[in-house]
C-alpha positions as CSV (number, residue, x, y, z in Angstrom):
1,M,0.0,0.0,0.0
2,S,1.3,3.4,-0.9
3,I,1.4,6.4,1.4
4,A,-1.5,7.9,-0.7
5,D,-3.6,5.0,0.4
6,W,-3.1,5.7,4.2
7,P,-5.4,7.6,6.3
8,K,-4.6,11.4,6.0
9,T,-3.7,11.7,9.7
10,D,-1.0,9.1,9.1
11,R,0.6,10.6,6.1
12,P,3.8,12.4,6.8
13,R,2.9,15.7,5.0
14,E,-0.6,15.9,6.4
15,K,0.8,15.0,9.9
16,L,3.3,17.7,9.8
17,L,0.8,20.4,8.7
18,S,-1.8,19.3,11.3
19,K,0.6,18.5,14.2
20,G,3.9,20.2,13.4
21,P,7.2,18.9,12.1
22,A,8.3,17.7,15.8
23,S,5.4,15.1,15.7
24,L,7.2,13.2,12.8
25,S,9.5,10.2,13.5
26,D,13.0,10.2,11.9
27,A,11.7,7.9,9.0
28,E,8.7,10.1,8.4
29,L,10.9,13.2,8.1
30,L,13.0,11.2,5.6
31,A,9.9,10.3,3.7
32,I,9.1,14.0,3.2
33,F,12.4,14.4,1.2
34,L,12.3,11.0,-0.5
35,R,8.7,11.2,-1.6
36,S,8.9,8.6,-4.4
37,R,8.6,4.9,-3.8
38,V,9.8,1.8,-5.4
39,Q,8.1,-1.4,-6.0
40,G,6.7,-2.9,-2.7
41,K,8.2,-0.1,-0.6
42,S,6.9,3.4,0.4
43,A,9.0,6.3,1.1
44,I,8.8,5.6,4.8
45,D,9.9,2.0,4.2
46,I,13.0,3.4,2.4
47,G,13.5,6.0,5.4
48,R,13.5,3.0,7.8
49,E,16.0,1.0,5.8
50,L,18.3,4.1,5.7
51,L,18.1,4.4,9.4
52,G,18.5,0.7,9.9
53,H,21.7,0.8,7.9
54,F,23.3,4.1,9.1
55,K,21.8,3.7,12.7
56,T,21.1,7.5,13.3
57,L,19.6,10.4,11.2
58,R,22.8,12.3,11.6
59,S,24.7,9.5,9.8
60,V,22.2,9.3,6.9
61,L,22.7,13.2,6.4
62,D,26.5,12.8,6.6
63,A,26.7,9.8,4.4
64,E,29.1,9.7,1.3
65,Q,27.4,10.0,-1.9
66,A,28.3,6.3,-3.1
67,E,27.0,4.6,0.0
68,F,23.9,6.8,0.0
69,C,23.1,6.2,-3.6
70,N,23.6,2.6,-3.4
71,F,20.1,2.2,-1.9
72,Q,17.3,1.3,-4.3
73,G,15.3,4.2,-5.3
74,L,18.0,6.7,-4.4
75,G,20.2,8.5,-6.6
76,T,22.3,11.8,-7.1
77,T,19.2,13.9,-7.1
78,K,18.1,12.6,-3.6
79,Y,21.6,12.9,-2.5
80,V,21.7,16.6,-3.5
81,Q,18.4,17.3,-1.9
82,F,19.5,16.0,1.4
83,K,22.9,17.9,1.4
84,A,21.0,21.0,0.5
85,A,18.5,20.5,3.3
86,L,21.4,20.1,5.7
87,E,23.1,23.4,4.3
88,L,19.6,25.1,4.9
89,G,19.6,24.1,8.5
90,R,23.2,25.4,9.0
91,R,22.4,28.8,7.3
92,Y,19.2,29.1,9.4
93,L,21.1,28.8,12.5
94,E,23.7,31.2,11.3
95,D,21.0,33.8,10.5
96,T,19.7,33.2,13.9
97,I,22.8,34.1,15.7
98,K,23.3,37.0,13.4
99,R,19.8,38.3,14.3
100,D,20.2,37.4,18.1
101,P,23.5,38.1,19.7
102,P,25.2,35.0,21.0
103,L,25.2,36.0,24.6
104,K,21.5,36.5,24.5
105,N,20.8,33.2,22.6
106,P,23.7,30.8,23.7
107,D,21.8,27.7,22.8
108,A,21.5,28.8,19.2
109,T,25.2,29.5,19.1
110,R,26.1,26.1,20.4
111,H,23.8,24.5,17.9
112,F,25.3,26.6,15.0
113,L,28.9,25.7,16.0
114,K,27.9,21.9,16.2
115,A,26.3,22.0,12.8
116,R,29.3,23.6,11.4
117,L,32.2,21.7,12.9
118,R,31.1,18.3,14.2
119,A,31.4,16.4,11.1
120,Y,34.8,17.2,10.2
121,H,37.4,14.4,10.3
122,N,40.2,17.0,10.9
123,E,40.5,19.5,13.7
124,V,39.2,22.8,12.6
125,F,39.5,26.2,14.6
126,A,37.1,28.8,13.8
127,C,36.1,32.3,15.1
128,L,32.8,34.2,15.6
129,F,33.9,38.1,15.2
130,L,31.5,40.3,17.2
131,D,30.8,44.1,17.2
132,N,30.8,46.3,20.3
133,R,27.3,45.2,21.0
134,H,28.3,41.4,20.7
135,R,26.3,41.1,17.4
136,V,27.9,38.6,14.9
137,I,30.0,40.2,12.2
138,E,31.2,37.1,10.4
139,F,32.1,33.4,11.2
140,E,35.3,32.2,9.8
141,E,37.2,28.9,9.8
142,L,40.6,29.8,10.3
143,F,42.9,26.8,10.6
144,T,42.7,23.2,9.7
145,G,45.0,20.5,11.2
146,T,45.6,16.8,11.5
147,I,43.1,14.5,13.1
148,D,44.3,15.6,16.6
149,N,46.0,18.9,16.2
150,A,45.6,22.3,14.4
151,S,48.3,24.9,14.1
152,I,46.8,28.0,15.4
153,H,48.7,31.3,14.7
154,P,47.7,34.1,17.2
155,R,49.1,36.8,14.7
156,E,46.6,35.6,11.9
157,V,43.7,35.7,14.4
158,V,44.7,39.3,15.3
159,K,44.8,40.1,11.7
160,R,41.5,38.9,11.0
161,A,40.0,40.7,14.1
162,L,41.5,43.9,12.8
163,F,40.1,43.3,9.4
164,Y,36.6,42.9,10.7
165,N,37.0,45.7,13.1
166,A,35.8,43.3,15.9
167,S,35.4,44.3,19.6
168,A,35.0,40.7,20.8
169,V,35.5,37.2,19.5
170,I,34.2,33.7,20.4
171,F,36.5,30.8,19.4
172,A,35.5,27.2,18.6
173,H,37.1,24.1,17.6
174,N,36.1,20.5,17.2
175,H,37.6,17.3,18.6
176,P,37.3,14.6,16.0
177,S,37.6,12.0,18.7
178,G,34.0,13.2,19.7
179,Y,35.2,13.8,23.2
180,P,34.9,17.5,24.0
181,E,37.2,17.8,27.1
182,P,39.7,20.7,26.6
183,S,43.2,19.4,26.4
184,S,46.4,21.3,27.9
185,A,47.2,22.3,24.5
186,D,43.7,23.9,24.1
187,L,44.1,25.9,27.3
188,G,47.6,27.0,26.3
189,I,46.6,28.3,22.9
190,T,43.4,30.0,24.4
191,K,45.8,31.9,27.0
192,R,48.2,33.0,24.0
193,L,45.2,34.1,22.0
194,C,43.6,36.0,24.8
195,A,46.9,37.7,25.5
196,A,47.5,38.7,21.9
197,L,43.9,40.1,21.4
198,A,44.2,42.1,24.5
199,L,46.9,44.1,23.0
200,I,44.2,45.5,20.3
201,D,41.5,45.7,23.0
202,V,39.5,42.7,21.7
203,N,37.6,40.8,24.3
204,V,37.6,36.9,24.2
205,I,34.1,36.0,25.3
206,D,34.3,32.2,25.1
207,H,36.1,29.2,23.7
208,F,33.8,26.3,22.6
209,V,35.0,22.7,22.0
210,V,32.7,20.8,19.9
211,G,32.3,17.1,20.4
212,D,30.1,14.4,19.1
213,S,27.2,15.1,21.2
214,E,28.3,17.8,23.6
215,T,30.0,21.2,23.5
216,V,32.1,22.5,26.3
217,S,32.3,26.1,27.2
218,F,35.5,27.6,28.6
219,A,33.6,30.4,30.0
220,E,31.1,28.1,32.0
221,R,34.1,26.1,33.3
222,G,35.8,29.4,34.5
223,L,38.7,28.9,32.0
224,I,38.4,32.4,30.6
């Protein structure tokens, strides 16, 4: 039986419209994008198969093209649609933190940084440059390292802060291991960056370490 033959209250699109997107299961959300069916399988069936193979919704969205397209009924078009949806989510979060200053909406800031940095296999160091009212001027990924280390140069961070005429900054970097606890190297480079930026009157608000499911704030830990 196709989804079109289901009761309206059980169809993903109708359910979303009547009860909101949060009411849908992961498989139903995937079905919204999959739309099409193959012989003997509805879009929800395909969504369940994807979740059974990749285990989590995040893993489905992060899948490589070849593995994703290996499923019956899927192809490059669906892969592109999913990647576009993922990028839409990232840009929505970026617009949110640009509209609402990070200090007024810390949860949105955490979600944005996780969306931008969590999937990287190498360590990436990034910076949110803020104006004198702590509104976001720009987000920039500054340094990329190996799987466990990024070479971070304070002089380059100072140059970018001057370029944006920033009054404050928030640092962030990911731990590809998935474990977000700050290392001694993280503490050391943060102190060096704070000292360098203090010379040009730029305040360091926080430094977030992005793990697989958690994000650690230096400010909350009293490390800044």
